[in-house]
N, C-alpha and C positions, 0 to 999 in steps of 0.2 A: 269441231270446236267453233263457238261463235266468235266472229270478228268483232273487235271493239268499235268498228265503224258501221256495224249493221244498224239499220233503222228499225225501231220497234214497229212491228207489223203484226197485230193480233191475228189477222187472217192467216198469214203465212205460218205462224207458229202453232196455231191451234187447229187448222183445217188441212194442213198438208199441201199437196200440189194442186188439187182440184179447185182452184180459186175462181174460175170463170162461171161454173154452174152452182157454186155453193149458195145455199139459202141462209147461211149464217149472217148475222146483221152487219158484218164488215165487208160483205161481198161487193159493194160498189166503191171500194177504195181506189182512188187515183193517186198519182205521185206528186211530189213537190215540184213546183215550177223551178226551172234551173236557177240556182243562186238564191232561192227564196227560203226563208225560215218559217213561212206561214203555210198552213195546209190549203190546198186548192180544192174547192168544194163545188158541188153541183146544186142547182136550185132544187132539184128533185130529191136530194139526199140530206135534207136538213133535219128531218124528224124521224125517230125510230118507229113511228106508227102513223105517218102521214098517209092519208087515203087508205088506211087499212093495210098498208104494205110494210114489210120489214125492210128498213132502210139502214145502210151503213154510212160511214163518212170517211174522208181522207185523213190518212194519217199526218210547266211553273216554279291628428288633431292636438297643446300645452295648456296647463291650468293657469288661471289668473293668480296674481299674488295673494299671499295670505292676508286675512282681514282681521287685524288685531285691535281695532278700535271702532267706534261708531262713525268715524269720518266717512262721508259718502263721496269723496273726491277721487276714488280710485277708478281705474279703467280696466275693462276686460271685454273679451269678445264673446258674443252669445251664439255664434254660428256653430253648427254641428259639423265636425270633421272627424275622420276615422280615428285619428290618434289622440283626440282631446280627452284629458282627464275629466271625470264626471263628478268629483267630490264637490266642486264649487260651481255646478251648473246654475244658470239663472232662469231657464225656462221651467214652466210648471211641470211638464212631463218629466224633465230631468231630475226633479226632486221628489219622485214618487216615494223614496225611502223616508222622506220627512213628513209625509201626510199625517201619520199618526201623531207625530210630535206636535204639530201645530193644531190639528183639529181636536184631538182628544186629550193628549198629554198636557197641553196648555191649560185645558179646563181642570184636569185633575191636580196639576202641580200649582198653577197660579191661582186657581179658584175663580176664574172668569171664563165666560163663553168664548168660543173661537171668534176671530175677527170676521166682520161681515163685509160683503161686497168687495170693492177694489182693494181694501186693506188686506184681505186674505192672502193674495199673491205677494204683496209687498212684505208682509210679516214673514212669509216663508223665505223670501229672498234674503232679508236681513238675518234671519236665524241660520240659514244655510251658510252665509258668509262668516258668521261668528261661531260656527259650531265647535271650533277648536277650544273655545272658552268653556264649554259645558259637556264635552264628549270625553269619556274615559274608554280607551280600547280594551276589549275583552279577548284574551287568547282563545283561538278557535282552530282546531286542526282539520284540514281538508285532505281527503284522499281522492286522487283522480286516476282512473285506470282505463286503458283502451286495448282492445284485442280484435283483430280481424281473424275470425274463426274459420274462414274459407268454406262456409256452408256445411261444416261438420256437425253431426248431432253431439249432444253433450256427453252421452254415454256415461261412464263412471268417473269422469274427470273430477278431481278435487281441486277447488279454487282457493283453498286456505293459504297455499304458498304465495299466491298473488295478492289476495285481499286481506290476509291477516299476518303479513310478514313481520310487522313491527310489534314491539312489546306494548307500546302505548296505543290504545284504540283511538281511531280518529273520531272527531265529532260528526263528520259528514262524509258520505261516499258519493262520488259521481262515477259510474261505471258505464263505459260505452263499448258497443260491439259494432263490427261491420261484417258484411257478408254472413249474417246470421242464418239466412236461408237463401239459396241460389235457385230455388225452384221457380218455374213459370208462374205458379199461383201467387207466390210472394211478390213477384215483379208486376204482374198484371192486376191483381186484385188486392194486394197488400194483406193477404192472409198467410199466416204461418203457424204451423203446429209446434214449431220449435221455440216460439216466444216464451211460453210458459215453462218449458224445460230449462232454458237458460236462466230465466228469472229465478226459478227455484234453486238452481245451482249457485247463483250469486247470493241469494238469501242465506243459504246454508254455509257459504264461505265467509260471511261477515265475522268480524272479530268476536271471539267468544266471551270477552271480558266486558261487553257492553250490550245493552239492548237497543235495537234500532226500529224505527218505523219508516215505512215507505212514504216518501214525499211525492214522487211522480215517476211514472214509467211511460215512455213514448217510443213508438217504432214507426219507421217509414221503410218499407220493403226490408232490406237486410240491415239497416241501421237502427240500433236500439240504445236508448239512454235511460239508465235507472239511477235515481237519486234517493238516498236514505239519509236520515239524521237520527242522532240519539233520541230516544223516546223522551228524555227529560227536556229536550229543546223543541220538540215538535210544535207545541202550542205557540211558539214565538215565530213560526213561519207564517207569513202573510202575503197576500196578493200573488198567489201562485198561478203561473200561466205556462203554457207550452206553445211551441211553434215548430213548423217544419217547412223545408224548402227543397224541392227537387231540382236538380240541375242537369238531369238527363235530357233526352231529346225533347224539343219544344219547351225547354227550360222548366219542365215540371215533372217528368218521369222520375221515379224515386230510386233508380238503380245507383245514382250518385246524388249527393246533396248533403243536407244536414238536418238534425233535429236538435231542439234546445228546450231547456227548462229555466225559468226565471222566477225569483221570489224575493221578498224582503225578509231578512232575519235580523231581529232587533231593529236597528236603524241603518242597516247596510243592505244595499241591493246586490244580489248575486245573479249571474247568468252563466249557465253551463251549456256548451255547444259540442256536439259530437258530429263529425263530418267524415265523409268518404269522398275524396276528390278524384279527378280523372286519372286514369292509369297511363302506362307506357313512358319510357325514359324521355322521349323527345317532346312530350306533351306538357311541359311545365307552364307554358302560357295558358293552356286550357285549364290547368289547375289554378293559376292566378285568377282566371275568369270565374271559376267555380267559387273561390273564396269571396270575390267581390259580389257575386250574385247572392250568396248566403248572407253576407254581412249587410247588404242593402235591402234584401227582400224579407229577411226574418223579422216579423212584427209580432208584438204581443198587445192584446187589449189593455187599455189604460183605465184604471178606475178613477182617475182625476176628472174634474168637471169638464175639462176641455175635450176629453175623448180622443185626443191625439195619441196614436199608437206609440209604444215604446220599441226602440230598436236595440240591437246588441250593444251599440256604442253608448247607450243611455244608462249603463249600469256601472256601479263603482268597482265591482270585481267581476272579471270575466275569465273563465277557464275554457280553453278551446282544445279539445282532444280529438283523436281519430287517426285513421289511416289517411294521412295527407298525401301520400303517394309520391312525394318528391324523391328523386333519385340522385345518383352521383354522375357528374358530367365530366367528360374528358379524361377518364381513367379506365384502364382495361381490367378485365376480370382477374388476371393473375396478380396484378399489382394490388388490387383491393384485398384479395385473400391473404397475400403476404403481409400487408400493412396491418390487417386485423389480427393476424396471428402474432404480430409483434406488439400489439396494443398501441399502434400509432394512429389513434383516432383523430387527433387534431389535424394531421396531414390530410386525411381523407375528407374531413369536414370542410376543408377549404374548397372542395369540389362539390359540396352538398348544395343542391338546387334551392332548398328552402332558405338556407343561410344566405346564399347569393342573392335571391330575390328580396329577402328582408333587408339586406344591406343596401339594395337599390331602391328601397322604400316602395316597392310595387305591391307587396302584400304584408299583412299583419303589422301594420305600422304601430309602433309603441308597445307591441307584445314582446314578452321575454321568454326565454327558454333556459332551463338549468343546464349545467355542464354535462355533456354526454360522455360517459365513461363505460359504456357497455357495447357489446357487439351489435352490428346491424341487425335489425329485427326482421329482415326479409332478404332472400327467400330461401327456405329450407325444404328439404324433403319431409313431407308430413310424417310424424311419428319418430323423427330423429333430430339430431343436432347437426346434421350434415347439410352443406350448401346444396342448392338446387342442382340435381344431376339429370334433369330432363333434357329433351332435345333443345329447348330454348335456352337452358343454362343461364338463368337470370343473374345479373350482377348483384351482389349484396348491397343493401341500402337501408338507411334509417327512415323507413316509410311511416312508422307509427310514432307519433309525437304528442307532447303535452306542452301547450303554451299558456301564458296568462298575461293579464293586463290589470293594473290597478296599483294602489299604494297600500302600505302596511301588509305586504305579502313577503314571506321569507321561505324560499325553497329548502326543504330538509332532505329529501331523497328523490333521486331520479334513476330508474333502473329498468332493465328488462328481466323477464322471468324465463330463463332458458329451460327450466324443467317442464314447462307446459309445452308439450310436443304434438298436440292434436292437429295443429294447423301449419301452413307454410309461413305464417307470421309468428313472432313471439309476442306475448303480452307485455305491456309496458305499464309502469305505475309511477306516480309522483306524489309526494307528500308535502304539504305546505302548512306553515303556521301563519294564521291570518289574524289581524287585529280588527275585531268586529266593534262597531261603534255602539256604545251604551250611554244613554243620557244620565248625567249627574243631576238629579232633580233640584238640589239646592242651587247649583250654579245656573241651571236652566232658568229657574224662576228669576234670578237676579238679572240675567241677560234679557229675558223676555220683557220684564217690566221696564227696563231701560229703553228697549226698542219701542215699546208702546208710548213712552213719554216723548221720545224723539219724534215719532210720527205725529203725535198730537200737536206738537209745537210747529212742525213743518207744514202740516196740512192746513193749519190756520193761516199760514203766511203766503203760500204760493199755490199756483196751479201747474199741472204737468205740461211740459213742452218738449217737443222733439224736433229734430231736423232730419230730412231725407235727402240723400245725395242725388236722387233721380226720381222723377215723376212720370216719365215716359220710357217704356221698355220696348224696343223693336228687335225681334229675333231674326229679321231678314227671312231668307228662304228656309222653310221647314220641310224636312223629308220624313217619310214613313220610317219608323223604328230607328230614328237617329236623334238622340237627345241633344238639346242645346240648353245652356245654363247662363244666367246672368245673376248679378247680385245687387241687392238693395241694402244700403247701410242706414240703419236707424240709430240716431244718437240722442241721448238725453241731454238737452241743453238748458233744462230748467233747474230749479232749486230743490225739487222733491223727487222721490222715486217714481217711476212710470211703469204702468202695465199697458202693453199694447197687444192687439190681436186683429187678425183679418176677420171681418164679419160678413154675413150674407147680405147681398143686396135685396131690395124689396122684391118679394114674390119668388126669390130663388132659394133652393134648398142647400146650396153649397156656396162657399165664398169664392170659388174659382171654377172655370170650365174643367171638364174631365181630363183634357190633355195637358193641364197645368198642375204643378205641385209646388208647394211653398214650405220651406223648412228653415227655421221653426215658424209655425203659424201664429205663435204668440210668445211673448217673453216679458221679463221684468228687468228694468234698468235702473241702477243707482245713478246719482248725479255724475255726469261726465262719461258714463259708460256708453258703449255702442254695441249694436248687434248686427252682424252680417247675415242678411236673409238670402237664402238661395232660392231662386225662382227658376224652375226647370220646365221646359216644354218637351213633351214626348207623345208622339202620335202612334198609337198601336192599333191592333185589330178591332178594338171596340170603338175607337173614335175616328178612324180613317173613312168609313163609309159615308158619314154625314159631310165630311170635308170634301170628299170626291164629288158628292152629289150637289154641292153648293148649299146644303141645308145648314151648314155651320161655317164659320170662318175663324181665322186666328185673330180674334179681337175679344178683348175682355177688359173690364174695369174692376180693379181691386180696391176694396174699402178697408183702409187701416184705421182702426178705432183706438183712441186713447181713453182709458177709463177716467172719467172726470174731466176730459178735455175734448178737443175737436177731432173730426175725421179728416183723413187724407185720401185722395183719390189717385190711383196709379193706373195709367192706361197701358195695356199690353197689346202688341200688334205683331204681325208677321204675315208672310205669304206662303201658304201651303202649296207645295209642288205636287199636283195630282199623281197618283200611282195606280198601276194595275192592281196592287195589293189594296183591298178594300173596295174594289169595283165589283159590280154585279155581273153575273153570267150574261144577263140580257145585254148589257152595254158592251162587254168584252167581245162577244161574237160579232158585234157590228163595228169593231175597230180593226180595220185592215192594217193600219199603221201603228207603230208604237205610241203609247199614251202621251209621251212628251211632244209628239209632233201634231197632236190634235188641239185645236183652239179650245180655250176654257169653256166658252159658251156652248160649244158643241158637246163637250164632255158632260156638262150639266144636263143637256137634253138627253144624251144617251143614258145617263143614270136614272132618268125618269121614264124610260120606255116601259110600257106595261108588260106584265108577264103574259106569254103566249098561252092561250087556253089549251087544254088537253085535246089532242086529236087534230089540232090546227097547224098549218104551216107557219113557221115564225115569220113575222113581218120584217121587211128590210128597211132600215133607217135611211139608207142611201141607195137610191135607185141604180147608181152606177156599180155598186158592189153588193154582191149577195152575202148574206150572213155566213160566218164560219160555222162549222158544226160544233167545234169546241173552241174555247179561248186559245189563241196561239201561245200564250204564256204557259198554260197547262201542258200543251203539246211539247214546248221546248224543255220544260223541266222533266217531264216523263221520258222524253227521248234521250236526254243527257244521262239520266239515271240508268236507262236501259243500255246505252252504249258503253258507259264507263264504270258502271257500278256492279255489273253482274259477277265480277271476280273479286269484289270487296267482301271480306269475310264477316264484317260486323255491321251490315246495313240495318238501319232503324234502331241502333243501340247507342250510337255516339252522337252528342249534340254538335251543331255547327258552331263556327266562330261568328260573333256579332259582326266583325269587320267584313267577313266574307259574305254574310247574308246581305249587308248593305251594298256590296259590289254586285251581287246577283240581282238585287232590286234595280239598281241603275241599268244593268244590262237588259233586263226585261222591259224597263220603261223607255229606253232609248233605242234598243235594237242592236247595239254594238257593245262588245265584240260579238262575232258570230258564235263563238263557243263560250258557254257560261263559265265564269271564273270560280275559283275556290275548290275546296275538297268535295268529294261526293257526299260527305255528311252534311255540309252546309247546303248543298243543292237539295238534299232530301228534306232538311228542316225548312228550307224556303218553300218547297211544295206544300208541306203541312201548314205552314203559316199562311200561305196563299189561300188554301182551302178554308182555314179557320177564319180568315178575314172577309170571306164572302158575306155580304149583308144578309142574303138569304142562303142558307146552306144548300149543298147539292141536293139533298132530299129536303124539300121545303118543310118549314116548321109545322104547317097545318096537317102534315101527314105523320107527324112524330108518334102520336098515340096509336094511330092505325098500324104503324110499323111494329110497335111494341106488342100490340095485341095479336099480330100475325106471326110473331117471331118463332112460334112453335112449328110452323108449317111452311115449307118452301113454296108450295103452290099459292098459299095465301099471300106470302111476301111478294111474289111476282104480280099478283093481282093488285096489290097496293101500289106498286111502282108504275102500273099503267095509268095511274091518276096524276103522275108527275108531268109538269110542263115539258114539252119535247126536248128543248136544249138541255135542261137539267137531267133528263133521262139519258140523253146521249153522253153527257159528261160522266154520269155514273157508270154506264156500261163500259166506256173507255177505260176508266180507272180500275174497274174490276178485272177487265181483260189484262191490263198491265200488271196488276198485283198477282193474278194467277200465273202469268208468265214468269214473274220473279220467283214465285214459289216453285215453279217447275225447274228453273235454272239453279236455284240456290237450295242445296240440301239442308244447310244450317237454318234456313228461314222456314218457319212453320205458320200455319193458319192461326194458331193460338197466339202468335206474336203480333200479327197484323190486325186481326179482327178487333181486339179491344182498342187499339190505337186509332184506327180509321173510323170505327163506329162512333167514337166521341167527336169526330170532326165532321163526318158526312151527315150524321144524324143528330141534330141538336133540338132541344125542346124550345117551345115558344118562350120569348122573354118573360120573366116573372116580375110583376109590379113590385115596387119597393115596399109596399105595405102588406105584401103577402108573404107568409113564412115559407121558407124552402123546405123541401122534403127531408124527412129524417134520414139518418145514416143508413138504416136498414132498407128504406124505400129506395134510396139512391143506388144501393147495391143491387137491388132487384132490377131497377131500370137499366143499370150498366150490363147486367147479365143478359137481359133481353136484347139490348142493342147489339151486344157482341154476337148473340145467337142469330140475329137478323142478318148481319153482315157475313157471318160464317157460311150461310147458305150460298151466297154469291161468290165466295172465294173457293168453295169446294164443288161448285157446279158451273158448267158452261151456260151462262144465262143467255138465251136466244132472243129475248125481248119481243117475241111475236105478239102482235096486237090481237085482242079478242073483240075489238070494236068493229 
């Protein structure tokens, strides 16, 4: 059995005992200097094909008050926060449901064209504030259902008892599945033969006393969301969009995450989210993180003139369904079963992680859930109503939930469907009566005309004026993947409504640098109102390389423009702390010390070292120190995974924690402590992020197409790699040897798990210019298949990297 303190040595593991005479490329490995975390290398062993020899090397949010008159002296906040109601938003993007009212309905009802220029936004603002004066709610019944089917085929299951349980047919269905397909093909390529089977089963199970049309169907791996609406209502569905967010490893793999559908119906914006959050009882904080990731990263294109994307929080009605995976804490199995048998649900729900986290305002702020009066939905022996009798004997829990947020929503039913026994989860459904906004045309015309008269009078009297509480923003020290946030308060101190927005500077295509984000980027303010603008800085894999190389700095000037008024200039500054993340392989092999110990001017020089030509010996930046064969950071990450991860059962399947990845970054950048902090999942994700952040990927971009063309032949693939710069080649060989060793040690790990993941990181296409359209979905799939095939060769064969030069 392997010791947890063994050092990863590809030579020892793959070549056996005859290490002295081996011609395998790791044959010249020497050992670590005592007390050192850095590989000790020889000048003659820096290239895998230097002088024609095979060389080895030594072993990484509350609504504003109601607006009942035309007075413009009220105050409200325009900042976006999670729990804020969106009925009375004042940003343009937040009033997407009102677009038709102002642009087309106004012309139809009032008999005049829509307002032009700056008036457009102001009229929208006024009409949104006064909507209670001309809106009549229309009753609308919504059915939400969720079921984790545990990868089971649909078979002959009848879904009528789930979907058609009530006498009155719903107006709208939102049906979500999790674990629709647990196959590797679904996980790696998002292909599933079961999608159509389950879709047909749902369609057949819809209420027989109404006719329905499909609004949208979206799937990400095993998560699928299907939305139907009564055929008579279909034509009123507008601005339909979909979105998906993966929260698996690298924050994008789709084994966990969420899918969503949004649209406007009549004059109300709807958003439905179906999610599958992290598993295991103790992982409630990871579930919290998954929710925050989905809530912040789920975006929908916006048809408004601003183009600012819509988020989940920008909708008036949100329904969130899924296997949220929250369990019961601090209660044993026997107690749970006894309490359930006696119907003492309230007692158990005091220990429910979701309710506990919501009460602490850590997740689902301002969301509601109906009263739970049914058995826990997990875990059962499939095919029965018996609790889990497997070896793990999971404790029952309410994993499958339906939450909602918004006004004019009344919950009618909340139940599980015990008769559906196909899975280890029970299906859940909730029925709601919703008040959908419908414009009263007569009242609308009266309010609209009064608004236009008011604006005519005020625009003739005054100019827009605002005050800013700050004109200089200093973020201080900025670190890789560690966001910082500051706020700017914009207040309307004039006598007329104001529309402001951040605009592009001369010759710039965007209004801020790529490491900066502004929310909201524009807004409308009535007299006395203020808007809190969030300005966040976040350096990621795309922006770190230029900052490390000194080609960019944390400096920017934001231009805040008032329509019909003057411009304000806000300076943004900070000091970026260089990191090994986002540094090039060329610079890293010339860093004997941790990056934080190297002067900034030297780091900039290192980042501009030219790439070593093929077949040449890498140049040494410092005559006192020879270049390393591989970056020491990659060595530390790989060695840690090898020592402490070989007995972990779910490698490359669970994402790391953000806080731990930041700690690992600091450890690599400073050299302390000696052992990397955090879980093995965080170390693995740090390695993947490290490789993704390389300015030039391990396999250089100029070889990308050659690799795709050669992917059908192992011999041709090897020939392509001989065109790689020597140090890139060495890193590739090292990583392949490590992954082969993991595959040898871990029976649960397969090549088809690793090849798609690492091929997308090690083999990246050249950057695409902004004005060039991206490849179609089918072409991307072909490319991904070829990339996977390319890497598959090197994971299934002992690549010897012998030079033919």
